[in-house]
C-alpha positions in Angstrom: -39.4 15.6 -45.7 -36.1 14.0 -44.7 -33.8 13.5 -47.7 -30.1 12.6 -48.2 -28.6 13.3 -51.6 -25.2 12.0 -52.5 -23.1 13.1 -55.5 -19.5 13.3 -56.8 -18.9 9.7 -57.8 -17.5 8.5 -61.1 -14.9 6.4 -62.9 -11.3 6.9 -61.8 -8.0 5.1 -62.4 -6.2 3.5 -59.5 -4.3 6.2 -57.6 -6.8 8.9 -58.5 -9.0 11.0 -56.3 -12.7 11.9 -55.9 -14.7 14.1 -53.6 -18.1 13.0 -52.5 -20.8 15.2 -51.0 -24.0 14.4 -49.2 -26.6 17.1 -48.6 -29.3 16.6 -46.0 -32.7 18.2 -45.8 -35.6 18.0 -43.4 -33.4 17.5 -40.3 -31.5 19.6 -37.7 -28.3 18.5 -39.3 -25.9 19.7 -36.5 -27.6 17.2 -34.1 -26.6 14.2 -36.2 -23.4 12.2 -36.1 -22.9 11.0 -39.7 -21.2 8.3 -41.6 -20.3 7.3 -45.1 -21.2 3.8 -46.1 -20.2 1.6 -49.1 -22.4 -1.0 -50.7 -21.0 -3.6 -53.1 -22.8 -6.4 -54.9 -23.6 -9.2 -52.6 -23.5 -7.1 -49.4 -26.5 -7.6 -47.1 -25.7 -4.4 -45.3 -23.7 -1.4 -46.4 -20.2 -1.2 -44.9 -19.5 1.7 -42.6 -16.2 3.2 -43.7 -16.0 6.7 -42.1 -17.8 8.6 -39.4 -17.9 12.1 -38.0 -19.3 13.3 -34.7 -21.4 16.3 -34.1 -18.1 18.0 -33.0 -16.5 17.2 -36.4 -14.3 14.4 -35.0 -13.7 11.9 -37.8 -12.8 8.2 -37.6 -12.1 5.7 -40.4 -12.2 2.0 -41.2 -8.6 0.7 -41.3 -8.8 0.0 -45.0 -9.3 3.7 -45.9 -7.3 5.3 -43.0 -4.7 7.7 -44.4 -6.4 7.9 -47.8 -9.9 9.2 -47.1 -10.9 12.4 -45.2 -14.4 13.0 -44.0 -15.6 16.5 -43.1 -18.9 18.3 -42.4 -20.3 21.8 -42.9 -23.3 22.3 -40.7 -24.3 25.6 -42.3 -24.6 23.8 -45.7 -26.0 20.6 -44.1 -23.3 18.7 -45.9 -20.8 15.9 -45.2 -18.0 15.3 -47.6 -15.6 12.5 -48.3 -12.2 13.3 -49.9 -10.9 10.0 -51.4 -7.3 9.9 -52.4 -5.0 7.1 -53.6 -8.1 5.1 -54.7 -7.8 1.4 -55.2 -10.0 -1.0 -57.1 -11.4 -2.4 -53.9 -12.8 1.0 -53.1 -15.4 0.4 -55.9 -19.0 0.5 -54.8 -22.0 2.7 -54.2 -21.3 5.3 -51.5 -24.1 6.5 -49.2 -24.4 8.7 -46.2 -26.6 8.3 -43.1 -26.7 8.9 -39.4 -24.7 6.5 -37.3 -26.7 6.9 -34.1 -30.2 5.8 -33.6 -32.5 4.8 -36.4 -31.3 5.3 -40.0 -32.7 8.2 -42.0 -34.3 7.3 -45.3 -31.4 6.2 -47.6 -30.6 8.2 -50.6 -29.7 6.7 -54.0 -26.0 6.9 -53.3 -23.2 7.7 -55.8 -21.3 5.1 -57.8 -17.5 5.0 -57.4 -15.6 2.8 -59.8 -11.9 2.5 -59.6 -10.5 0.7 -62.7 -7.8 1.1 -65.3 
């Protein structure tokens, strides 16, 4: 059974940091390019904010470039997102999924709230 489980979210003040993790099961993880998405109220589709290739080459949406760092550990079937210098506009539910081909079943996501 394919499953994605995100964790690590929380409430943080502006300028703070969080580290998100996503553990995959039921897939040959190393074969998948992965992305972190953010969903906010009113979005029809989650917004793609960071990606990582099978060769661990990351890329980022301009709004998070220089503040977020995505990585992967194929042995642990995990992608991570280190989020620094957080801003209120980073608030949302963060989810991971593949970025090539059909989406895997979505997990529940993890809520990130940036507020003073």
